[in-house]
C-alpha positions in Angstrom: -91.5 19.4 -20.4 -93.2 20.3 -17.5 -91.9 23.3 -15.9 -90.1 23.1 -12.6 -92.1 24.0 -9.5 -91.6 27.3 -7.9 -93.1 28.8 -4.9 -95.8 30.6 -6.4 -97.0 27.7 -8.7 -99.7 25.7 -7.3 -101.1 22.2 -8.1 -104.3 22.2 -9.9 -107.0 19.5 -9.6 -109.9 18.9 -11.4 -112.5 16.0 -10.6 -113.9 13.0 -12.5 -117.2 13.8 -14.4 -118.5 10.3 -13.4 -116.8 7.6 -11.0 -114.9 4.7 -12.7 -117.7 2.4 -11.1 -121.0 3.1 -9.5 -119.7 2.1 -6.2 -116.2 4.2 -6.4 -116.0 8.1 -5.5 -115.1 10.2 -8.2 -111.2 10.8 -8.5 -109.6 14.4 -8.4 -106.6 14.4 -10.7 -103.7 16.9 -11.8 -105.3 19.5 -14.4 -102.7 18.6 -17.8 -100.2 18.8 -18.2 -99.4 16.6 -14.7 -96.5 17.0 -12.5 -94.4 13.9 -12.9 -92.6 12.1 -9.1 -89.7 11.0 -11.2 -88.0 10.0 -7.8 -91.0 7.9 -6.6 -91.4 6.2 -9.9 -88.1 4.7 -9.3 -89.7 2.5 -6.2 -92.4 -0.4 -6.8 -95.7 0.9 -5.5 -98.3 -1.7 -4.2 -101.6 -0.3 -3.2 -103.6 -3.1 -1.2 -107.7 -2.3 -1.0 -109.8 -4.7 1.5 -113.7 -5.1 0.9 -114.4 -3.6 4.3 -111.9 -0.6 4.3 -112.8 2.7 4.4 -110.4 3.2 1.5 -112.3 0.8 -0.8 -114.2 3.4 -2.6 -111.2 5.6 -3.5 -107.8 3.7 -3.2 -108.1 3.5 -7.1 -108.1 7.5 -7.3 -104.6 6.8 -5.3 -103.5 4.6 -8.5 -104.8 6.9 -11.0 -103.1 9.8 -9.4 -99.8 8.0 -9.4 -100.3 6.4 -12.6 -100.9 10.3 -14.1 -97.8 11.4 -12.2 -95.3 8.8 -13.9 -95.4 6.2 -11.3 -95.9 2.7 -12.3 -97.9 1.1 -9.5 -99.8 -2.1 -8.7 -103.5 -2.2 -7.3 -104.6 -5.1 -6.0 -108.0 -5.4 -4.4 -108.0 -8.6 -1.9 -111.5 -9.8 -3.1 -109.9 -10.1 -6.3 -107.7 -13.1 -4.9 -110.4 -14.6 -2.6 -109.6 -12.8 0.6 -112.9 -11.1 1.8 -114.0 -9.5 5.1 -111.1 -7.2 5.9 -110.8 -3.5 7.2 -108.0 -1.5 6.8 -106.1 -2.3 9.3 -105.9 -5.8 8.1 -102.4 -6.4 9.3 -104.0 -7.3 12.7 -107.1 -9.5 11.5 -107.1 -13.4 11.9 -106.2 -14.0 8.1 -103.6 -11.6 8.1 -101.0 -14.5 6.8 -103.7 -14.7 3.7 -103.4 -10.9 3.2 -99.2 -11.6 3.6 -99.4 -14.5 1.2 -100.9 -12.1 -1.7 -97.9 -9.7 -1.1 -95.4 -12.5 -1.3 -96.6 -13.2 -4.5 -96.7 -9.8 -5.9 -92.9 -9.6 -4.6 -92.2 -12.7 -6.1 -93.5 -11.4 -9.7 -91.4 -8.0 -9.4 -89.0 -10.0 -8.7 -88.9 -12.6 -11.3 -89.6 -9.8 -13.9 -86.3 -8.0 -12.7 -84.4 -11.1 -13.1 -85.8 -11.5 -16.6 -84.8 -8.2 -17.3 -81.2 -8.3 -15.8 -80.4 -11.5 -18.2 -81.5 -9.9 -21.1 
């Protein structure tokens, strides 16, 4: 059991020795034992990364941090779905419907999984 947060307790962080990929930034994670985010863990979390976003080199760190904190999350790199060239403000770009389609497919999978669980 992780002790509760007090006014004088501080989060402590450690930096990865090497990045997960040569093109990625080294991540900062919580020093173990990591604090959990039980309320956030109840919410489906999707992280979408476009190839030209300034977040591209470190969005995986957000996913890793959330996982460490007990939050199930899905990270989608748009390039893995054939959507290329977008920057960070992808909702404003000409191919925003292709991005919306990737998000809708994730939501469909999430819904279908919830329905299968409810049927058991």
